[in-house]
Each structure stands twice: as structure tokens, then as C-alpha cells.
C-alpha positions, -999 to 999 in steps of 0.1 A, spaced: 0 0 1 14 35 -11 -1 51 19 -4 35 52 -28 45 81 -20 37 117 -40 44 148 -19 57 176 -45 58 203 -60 88 221 -74 100 188 -41 104 171 -40 90 135 -9 88 114 -7 86 77 25 74 62 37 77 26 50 44 18 69 44 -16 105 39 -6 117 28 -40 105 62 -52 115 84 -22 78 86 -13 70 106 -44 33 114 -51 16 97 -80 -20 93 -88 -24 62 -65 -11 82 -36 -36 110 -45 -66 86 -45 -53 67 -13 -51 101 6 -87 111 -3 -98 78 7 -86 80 40 -98 117 42 -133 103 35 -129 83 66 -112 108 88 -137 135 82 -165 112 97 -143 104 129 -159 119 160 -128 115 181 -101 126 158 -77 146 179 -45 148 157 -35 138 123 2 132 119 15 130 82 50 115 78 72 94 55 85 59 55 123 50 56 138 84 66 124 103 38 94 125 41 83 131 3 102 138 -29 74 156 -45 57 147 -75 67 113 -92 87 128 -124 82 96 -141 45 94 -138 39 131 -144 65 138 -172 39 127 -198 17 156 -189 25 182 -214 -3 209 -217 -18 231 -191 -50 211 -190 -30 178 -188 -12 193 -160 -43 204 -140 -54 166 -139 -28 164 -115 -23 197 -99 -60 202 -88 -66 168 -75 -36 172 -51 -42 209 -44 -76 200 -33 -63 170 -13 -42 194 6 -72 216 9 -93 189 25 -63 179 49 -61 216 60 -99 217 66 -99 187 90 -114 197 124 -81 188 143 -48 200 145 -27 187 115 10 178 122 35 170 96 66 153 109 93 158 82 118 133 88 146 132 59 140 151 27 111 171 17 114 187 -18 93 202 -44 58 190 -39 71 173 -7 78 208 9 42 218 -1 30 188 16 51 195 46 36 231 48 -1 217 53 7 210 88 -7 234 115 23 224 134 56 212 116 80 188 134 115 181 121 141 157 127 182 163 128 178 146 94 155 170 77 162 189 45 135 209 28 133 227 -4 108 244 -26 130 235 -57 102 239 -84 120 270 -97 148 249 -108 121 230 -131 107 264 -142 75 260 -123 56 276 -95 43 257 -65 11 240 -76 -4 222 -45 -9 253 -24 24 255 -8 31 291 -13 -2 303 5 4 277 32 40 288 38 31 324 37 7 320 66 35 306 85 64 328 80 51 357 61 55 368 24 90 381 23 107 349 39 84 327 16 97 345 -14 132 339 -3 126 302 0 106 299 -32 129 322 -53 162 306 -40 149 271 -48 175 259 -23 173 232 4 175 243 41 183 221 71 167 216 105 183 246 125 172 271 96 137 258 92 133 262 132 150 296 130 124 312 104 95 295 122 85 272 93 91 244 118 75 245 153 95 216 171 119 187 168 118 151 176 140 121 168 111 99 156 73 98 155 72 85 191 87 116 201 63 139 182 33 120 199 51 126 234 46 164 227 9 161 221 -3 158 256 -25 189 252 -53 195 277 -77 217 253 -108 197 243 -112 189 207 -141 213 202 -120 242 214 -91 233 194 -112 233 162 -125 268 171 -89 282 175 -81 265 141 -108 281 121 -101 315 137 -63 313 129 -65 303 94 -70 331 66 -107 329 52 -92 331 16 -66 302 20 -85 276 0 -89 304 -29 -52 312 -27 -42 275 -27 -62 268 -58 -50 298 -76 -14 282 -73 -24 251 -93 -38 274 -122 -3 294 -124 18 261 -121 -3 246 -151 5 275 -171 41 271 -165 39 234 -170 33 237 -208 63 260 -212 94 248 -232 115 261 -203 98 235 -181 102 208 -206 138 212 -211 142 213 -174 126 181 -169 144 164 -196 177 177 -184 166 165 -148 157 129 -161 190 127 -182 211 137 -152 195 111 -129 198 84 -154 235 90 -159 242 80 -123 
């Protein structure tokens, strides 16, 4: 199964990307599985926390280039961008705090998935980068809007524009990450909150921008427009050729 669900007790559910052979990259199967799990999570009466993480020391390497490279036009790109964008919208709208535990690499769309967390925990092994710019793309799953909510527009512009990877200490320094843990147990140990679920949900609604979903979806349209550019296709071909040469 490409996405695993675990019940950790006390209303804590873990979703774990499980494609170690592809560094936990997102493909259409992953998108569908996430939505299947969300169908159930949205009905849970006692859901207290959702934790999203990755298997085998990698969080998520973004979109599966092999699966998505065949998408050439803006319309074709939207068949992937909009479903995953709306998946992150659904995650963000859950009536509980969402936590992403970024243990290992999170690049491209993986950084966008990390940014959906209301709280983001990192490990000593974390490396995160919005590297979409290196492929002549914008963020497409809502990561720019989500990150801007956390650290402000100027710092978000620096992360997106530089397209560089940053480490655990820098993520904590700029406020993208809220805490650190060695493993998933270390994250759970920090969730002994006393506030009831009903109050947490009110706080979550109050603290979230009312236009967030609209801003996230706009990113998918921008990314789709970039997707069909010659500049992007050349960048992807160069990336695939470089990877296959190793």
C-alpha cells in the first residue's frame, strides 16, 4: 500500500507515505489513497490529531517525475495539480490540528505537503526545499499560500525564489518548523494537550485565513500555465537525463 494508516491511540491517526523505492513521491495512486483516508477521517468523531509523515527516513520527494512527465499541456497538468491541491485543502480543513513530521528530505511538492501542517516537526535529518523553480515551475499544490501563512510573504519569497534546500536549524529559526523530534514517538509525546477537541477546532478556524483555499487553488492554475512552457520541458528532460547518468 502506497499510503499507510496507523491509529496511535487517544484520537491520534498517522498517515505515512510508503513508496521507499520512489523516495515517497506522489503519483495518482497516492492522491487517490489520501482522499480515501480523508473520507473516513472527516467522519471520525474522536479525531484529535492527524500526523503525516514518510516511510524509511524520507518525507516526500514531491511529484513522481516518471508518472507526471507525460503531462505536457496546461490542461493535462491540471488533471494532477488540481486533485492534489484539493487534497491538501481537505487536509487543512480537517477539524483537528494537522501535524507534519518531516523526517528526512522534503523537496518540491514534498515541501508543499510539509507546509499543510498546522504544526511542523523536524528531525536532525530534515532537509527541505521548494525546488520547483529549478524546473521552471511555481508551486502547484498550495505550498506558497500555506507557507506564507506561517512565516510571512518576504521569507516565503526567499524560500521559493532561491529554490535551495535548508536544514533543521534554519527551518526552526525562520519559524517554518515548530518543534523537533527524533522519531514519530517523540512527536506524539509532545501532544499531551489539555484543550478539548471542540475548542481546538474553534482556534483552528479562527487562526486560518478565510481566503486560504482560494489562494491555494490559484497556485494550481499558475503552475499549469508554467507546465506547458518549453523552459519547463527542457528542465525536466535535463533532470531525467542527469538522474539516469548515475
